[in-house]
N, C-alpha and C positions, 0 to 999 in steps of 0.2 A: 453403514460405514466398515470400513476395514483399517486397521492399523497395518502401515508400512513401514519398510526399512527407510528410516531417514527423516521421518515426521516429527519425532522428537526433536532432534539437530535443527531442523527448519523452526520447529515452534521456540526453541533458546535462541537460535538467533534473530528471530524476528522481535522477541521481548527484549533482546540485546540493541538492536536497533531505534527501537521505542524510547528505551531507557537513555540512550546515547544523545537522541533528539531531544529528550526533555532535560537533560543535563545542559546541552550547547542552549537551549533555550532559556535556561535558568540563569545561566551566566552571562549569556550575551545574545540577545534576540535580536542583533542586526545580522548573525550570520546565517543568512536564510538560506544560502547554497548549502551549506552542512545540515541545517535542519531538514531541509526537504530532500535532500538524499538518502537520509536516514528514514525519514517518513515514507519515501517511495519503495526503499528496501524493506520497511516492515510491512507494508501493505502488500508488497509482491510476495513476500514469503508467508503472509498470512493466506494469500490466495491459492498458494501453490500447497500448503497443507490442506487446504479444504476440496481442491482438484485430485490430490493423491489420496485421501481418504476415499473418496468415490472412485477412485482407479480411472480418471480421465486423464488421457493422455494430453500434455501440453508442450508446446514449442519451449525451446529456451529464449527468452525474450526478456527485456526490460521495460516494454511497453504493456503498461497495466490494462489498457483498451483490449489489446489483445487475449489477453487472460480472463478479464472479466466477460467477453463474448463467450466465453467456454462454461460460464454458470447460467442457471434457469432466468430467465430477464423479467419474469413478470412483477418482481419487486424492486427492480433496479431502476431508480428514477432518472431523468434526464440530468438533473443536478448533481447524482452518484457520476453519471458517466462524464459529465464537464469536470468534476472534481480529480477523477484518475487521467485524464487527459492532461490536465492542466499539472498536476503533479507529476506525471512521467515526464512532460516536456522540460518541465523548468528542472528537474532533476537531472536531466540529460545534459541539457544545453549549460546549466550552471557550470557543469565539470571542464567543460572545453571553451567557453567564450562569455563574453559580459552579456547579460541579458535585464531585462527588466524584473521587479520584483513580482511575487504571484499576488494576484488580485486580494489577497486576505494576509493577515499578520502571521507570525508565526505559532502564537498562542491559537489562533484561529484554524491555522492548519493542522496543529496537533489534535485539537478537538474534532477537527473533522475526518482526519486519520482515525481516531479512537471508534467515532461513530460508524465509519466505512468497515472497520474490522470486525465491528458487533454484526453489521449487516451481513458481511460473509457469513458469517456463522447461521443465519438462518436462511440462506438463499433457496436451501434444499427442504426445507420444511414444506409439507404438504405439496412437493414439487412433481 
């Protein structure tokens, strides 16, 4: 692993997005668009940290599936892939148009995002 310029900033911004999502959820769990947007940003930034640490070039994208494809795939389940697809889709669509709520509650989305962030940390272990 290598520490490169900007990693600390991405880590701080990811933590801020997680904090904002938690704060919104604690105050109004019906604001799913805002909760999911910040969870998507949290995951995106955590993924970018992992890629930067390993000097993997990645495109500028908000599609988490595109970034996920750059990680070792052995430990990534179909459930994980489904989660990032739903989070990406919902976070993008909810900014511009009305869409249906995701299949999970805000609290479940938060817990899934935290677990997925932990998974990201382990994807290169023994890879």
